[in-house]
N, C-alpha and C positions, 0 to 999 in steps of 0.2 A: 199805318203811319210808321215812320222810322224814328229812331232816337233823336235825329236832328229836328224832326217835326214836333216831337213831344219831349220836353225836358224831363229829366229825372226829378220826381216830386217827393218832397219830404213834408210830412205833417206831424207836428209835435203837440201832444196833449200834456199839459202841465199846469200846475198852480202858480207858476212864476214865468209867464211868457216873456217878461222883460230880460230874462237871461239869454235870449236868442236874438240875433245870430251870434252875439258874443265874438269869440275869436274866428268864427266862420265868416265874419264879415270883412276880414282883411286877408292879405296875401293871395295865394292861388285860389282858395275857395271863395274869397270875397270877390275877386275878379270874375270868376266863373258865374257867381250869383248875379253880378251886375250885367254880364253878357246874356244871361238867360239860359246858360247851360244846365242849370238846375234851379228849382224853386223851393222856397221854404215858407211854410205856413205854420203859425203857432196859434193854438186855441187854448183858452183858459177853461180848465175842467170846472171851475167854480161857476161858470155861466149856467151850468146844469144843476147847481146846488139846490138844496131844499130850504124853503122857508125864507123869512125876512133876512136872515144872516147867510144865506146861500151855503148851508152846511153840506160838507162833502164826506165827512167821516163819522164814525161811531165807535163805541167801545167794543173790544173783541168778544165774540161769543165764547163762553167758558171761562172768562176772566183773563187777567194778565195785564201787563203794562202796555202803555201806548194806545194808539187809536188805529183804526183800519179804514181804508178808503172804501166807501160803499159801492156795492155792485150795481145798484140801480142808477146812481149818479154817473159812474164811470161808463156804464153801458150806453147811457144817453149821449155822453160826449163822443164815444166811439161811433155810434150810429150816425150822429150828425156830421162827423168828419169823414167817415168811410162807409159809403152805401154798400149794399150787398154785392154789387157787381164790381167793386173796386178790386183790381188784381194785385194790389200791393200787399206784401206781408205785414202783419200787425205784430210789432215787437213790444215787449214789456221789459224795461231795464230792471234787472233783479239780481242780487248777489247769489241766488240759488239757481240761476239760469245756466244754460250750457255756455261754456267759455267761448267768447268771440274769437274766431280764427281768421287768418287771411283768406282761406278758402271761402268762408261764409261771407266775408266782406266783398270778395270778388263776385260772388253769386248775386249779392244784393246790388252791387254797382251795375251789373249787367241786366238787371230787371227794371221795372218802371218806377221804382222808388220804395218808400216805406212809410208806414204810420208808426210812430214811436210814442209809447205811453211812459211818462215819467212818474214813477211811484213816489209816495211820501209816507210819512208816519211809520207805523209798525209793519205795514204791508197792504196788500190789495185783497179784497174778498175773493176767495178761490173760485167762486161761481162765475165771476165775470171773465176770469182767465180761461175757463173751459167754455163758457157760453159764447165768447167772442173770438175764440181761437187765437189767443195771444201766445206768441213764442217768447218764452223767457230767455233773456240774454244777459250774460255777465261779462264785465270787462276785467275781472280779477277777483282774487280771493280776499276781499276786504269789503267793508260796508261804508257807503257814502250817506250823506244827509238826504239825498234824493236822487232821482234818476236823470236829472238834467245834465250834470257833468258827464255821465256815462253816455247819454244821447249825443252830446257834442263829439265824443270820441268816435262813436259809430258813424256819424255823419262825416267827420273829417276823413276817416279811413275810406269811406265809400266815394266821396266827392273827388278826392285826388286821383281816383282810378277812372273817372269819366273821360271819354274821348276829348282830347284837347286841353285838359286842365293842366297837366304837367308838361305840355309841349311835345316831348318825344314819348311815344308809347313804350319804348324800351326802358324808360326811367322806372317803371313799375315792375319790371320783370326780374331784375337782379337785386333783390332786396331781401332782408330777413324774412323768413317764413315762406318765401317762394321756393318751391321744390323741397321743402322740408329741412332747410338749412338756415342758419343765421348768416348774415352778410359778412363778406370778407373785409379786411381792413382797407381804409382809404388813405392816400397821401397826396400832398401837393407841395408847391414851393413854399419855403426855400428847401433846397436839396439837403442841406445840413442845418440842424437846429439843436442847440444845446448838447452837442455830442451824438445826436441821433441822426441817422441818414435814411433816405428812402431806400427800400430794398432794391438791389442792383437789377433784379429781373424786370422791374417795372420801367427801367430806363433803357433796356436793351433793344426795344422795338420788335421782339419776337412775340407775336400775338399768341401763338400756340403755347409758348412757355408761360406767358402771363396768365392765360386761361387756366393752365394746370396749376399754377401757384395760387390763384384765387380760389379755385375749387378746393385745393388742399387746406388752405387757411380757413375757408368756410367750414369744412369738415372738422378741423381741429377745434375751432371755437365752439361749434355746436356740440361736439362730444364733451368738451370741458364744462360748458355752461348749461346746455339743454339736451342732455342725452335722451330725454323723453320724446324728442321730435323724430318724425319718421325717417328723416334723412341722416340722422346722426350716426357717425361711425365711432365705435368705442376706441379710446386711446390705446396705443400698444402697451402690452404688459412689460414691466421692467424686469 
């Protein structure tokens, strides 16, 4: 079956399913969701909780602050949502995960979808990460209250790359992080605004000159702001 026959499928495991689809239900992603270009399923981890109160967490082994999401509870939630033959990767949103990159986003968007686990509390029992093959993913060097906001970021980044979502496929090719560079500056009308004018090269109609200017500007901005990126060109020495 082709992608057209099988929409990109996202399954979210969370303690707060009401947080979805959130912003994904509007604009391009919302329109694509309504068309069936992708699907979103949310499952409450607490449905697999223990006892009368559906407990999902316990105190950390060895002591310490906070609570830890239990491995047996989370494993049961994963197994119910993603059987052994499910080809989708299993992601765990975590500040200690590998940083999310545009390359990883593109790879996810080209696949069948993803199961995303939204952690809470102090963390997740390490045994379920190993036992269920969870790929830890971070959206930045900071800590959030839970993985839901991070999961929304991952989904937004992926869905916009799905065929037909942005209209023109070219829209996703000349952006920051594509080709190891940050994006070049953009301008539109009016031509003159508060003493600032659109660069002359962009109005001359010379597409070769425009392409060279955009490349040079992308290299300059990348070298100034993100020299760690693979396509960054160091600024000239004074």
